[in-house]
N, C-alpha and C positions, 0 to 999 in steps of 0.2 A: 363538270360535277353538276348534279341537280343542286338548286338552290337551298331545297330543305334539308341537306345533308352538309351545307356547309355551318362553318361555326359563328352563331350570334354575335356580332358585335357589339350592335347598338340596338335595345327595344324601347321602343314608346307604349307605352300601354296606356288608352282611355285619355288622350293628352287635350284638354278644351281650353280655351282662353274666351274669354269676353272684356269688353270695355264700358265704362260709362261715358256717353256720348250724349250731350243734352237732356241729360237727366233721365237717358233712358239707357238700359242693358243691350247691347249690342253684341253678339256671338262672333267671333274670328274665325275659329277653330272649334270644329267639334267631335268629340270622344274617335280621335286618330289614335290607331294602333299600328305600328310598323315595325318589323325585322330588317334590321340591316348588317347583311353580312361581312365577315371580315374581308378584307382587301376587294370589296366590291364600287362599281361604278353605279353608285343609284342615283337616277335622276328623278326629281319631283317636280312634276308639270302638271299647269293648271291654268285658267285664264287669268288677267290681268286684277290685282287686290282681290284673290280670293283668299288669301290666310297663308301664303307659300313662304314667305320671309319671316310673318310671324311666327311658324310651325321652327324654323331655323334658327330664329333667334333664342326658342325656347330650349333647343337642343345645345345652343352654344352658351347657354344661361345666362342671353343679355333681358331676357324676361322670365318670369315664373309665371307657370300654368294656373289657372284656378283649380283645375281638377289634373288628376293622373301623374303619372310614375315615369323615371329614365333610369336605365339602366346601362353601364359600360361592362361586358365580360360577365354578365349576372348578376352586377352588384348595386345596387340601387343607389344612386347621385343625384342632389339638387345642386341648384345654381349652375357657376362653372367648373369647368375641369382643364386641368394643365395638358389632357390626352386630346383635347379638341383645338383645333385652329379653324380660324375664320378665313375667308376671302372675299369681300365685298365689291359691289360693282363700283362704289366712291373708295378708292383706296388708301386716302388720308395720309399719303408717303408725308414725311417729315420733308418739307422744303428745302430746309438748311442741313439737311444730310446728303452725302453721296448715296450710290448704289448701294456700296459695301456697309453703307453707316447705317443704313435703312435694314439692310438685310440681317446684320449684325445686332441688332438693338435687341430683341427678344433674348436671346444666348447671355450678351451682357447684363440684362435685367435680372437674368438668373445668376449671376455672380460668375458664370463661366471666364476663364481667364482670356487675356488678350489673342495670344498665340493660337488656343483652340477654338475661339467664336469666329476669329478670322479664317482658320481653314475650314469649319464647318459653312461662314459666308460664302464661302469662295465655290467650294462644291455645289452650293445650289446657284451660284448665278451662273456658273459654268451650265449646270445642269438645263436650265431655263434659256440656255442662248446668250447672254449678254455677257461672255468673256471679253474684256479689252473695255468695258464702261463702268468699272468698278468705281472710278473718279467723278463720273459724270453725276448731275441734279435731276432730280425730277423736271424740272423747266425743260431740261435739254433733250428730252425724251418722248417718243411717241406714244399714243395712246396704248397699243399693244405692248410696247416696253416697259410700261408701269405696270400693266398688267402682269408681266412677269416677274419686275422686281417684289409685287405683292406676292404672288406664288412662290418666289423663293425666300421671301420673310416669313411666309408661313411654314413653309417645311424647315427652316431653320431652327424651328422650337420643335423638332422631330414631333408632331400632333399622331396619335393614332387615327383619328378620324379629321380629315379636310372637309369642311364646310365651304360651299360657293356658291354667294350670293346673286346669281343672275353678272357673271363676272363679265359677260362679252357682251351685255346688252348695249353699251354706249360706244362701241368699235364698230366703223364703217363695216360693209359685208366682206370684204377681202381678207380686213385683217382677223374679222371673228371666224372664216373659215381656217386661217392660218393657225389662231389659238385653238380652237376645236381638236385642229390635229396635234398642236403642242402640248396639250392637254393628257391627251391621251398617251402620247410618248413618254412624259414624265410619269403618269400613273404607273404603266406597264413596267417603267425603269423603277420605280420607288415601291411599288406595292402598298399603297396605303387604300384605306377605308375612304373613299369620297360622296361627299351627297352634294348634289349640283340642284340648284332651284333653278328652273328657266320658264317663261312661257312659250318658248320656239318650240313647236313638233318636231321639226324636222332634228332641229340640234338634239333633243331628245331621245329620238331613234338612231342617231349617230353617234351619241355616244353611250348611253345607259346599257349596264347589263340588264337592269332592271328599271321601269317606267311606275312610278306610283302616281296615278291620276287623280288630282284633286277635282272636286265640285268647285263650281262657285261658291261666292262666301254665303253661310261660315264654310270652310274647309273640311270635307271629309272625302276618306277614299272612296273614289268612284270605281276605280277600275284598278288593278296591277299588272302590268306587261312583263313577261319574261322575253328579252330581246335575245335570240340565237343565231345572230350573223354574225360571220368571220370579221374579224377586223386585219386591216383598216376596211372600212364599209363604204362601199358602191352606193350612192344616193339615187342613182336610176338603174340599181337592181331592182327587178320585179317586186321580189319578196320586201326590199325596202319600201318601195312606194305603196306594197299593199298595206304594210303597217302603219306606216304615215299617215294613210288613207283612213284607216279601222279607229285609229287615234284620233284622227283628225274628227271623226264624224261623232266618236264619244266626248268630246270636249266639249263644255258649257260657252256660252258666251259670253265674253265678260263684261261686267257691268258697267 
């Protein structure tokens, strides 16, 4: 289905953000407007330090923009919203809690009874491939396994929109490839809206239904690419390589 025929799940309207640094106002995000569709895997791509994470923090309610509005299902909202979940590069798992304890923490805070929250947590522990590790602690897990815990923890809160801020950036190359495949599998099974931030062009083309290419700081929407390649994608396919080259040539150099 063409993207313009799909339901708009999230709308950003003229979002801008700036900070005062050494008594000087510096813009980080400038007049960004984006529609994100229901069940879409949207990738926000841009050079390092261009404002990608700032934009994601605004969506998640961790920062308040100096200008602009946010809408979910056509209804304006400000600050955070329980329908939005986040997975960070630095997961901040609770080291004193097991995998089960970390994943069930959100439903526990929400007042879900023990039996129900355990059932919810187990579902997502199984989904991310960690069955059998329920009693393990974070220090006993590899980097990829910790990311799986973070993804399961986010899904256990039943978000309608999942924000992922360079979640695989600190993983080794082989683990990163595995996790890229895994997040697609989980997304295809669960069908939530994902907004995925990266500065890796190949990862963007591999994962995204669309790519929002941002300019160097201050971040502006430079180009939108609709990726109509079948999944799973072959990174050696000539069309994949053509798109990657086109995006690469249009990407600003990092500051």
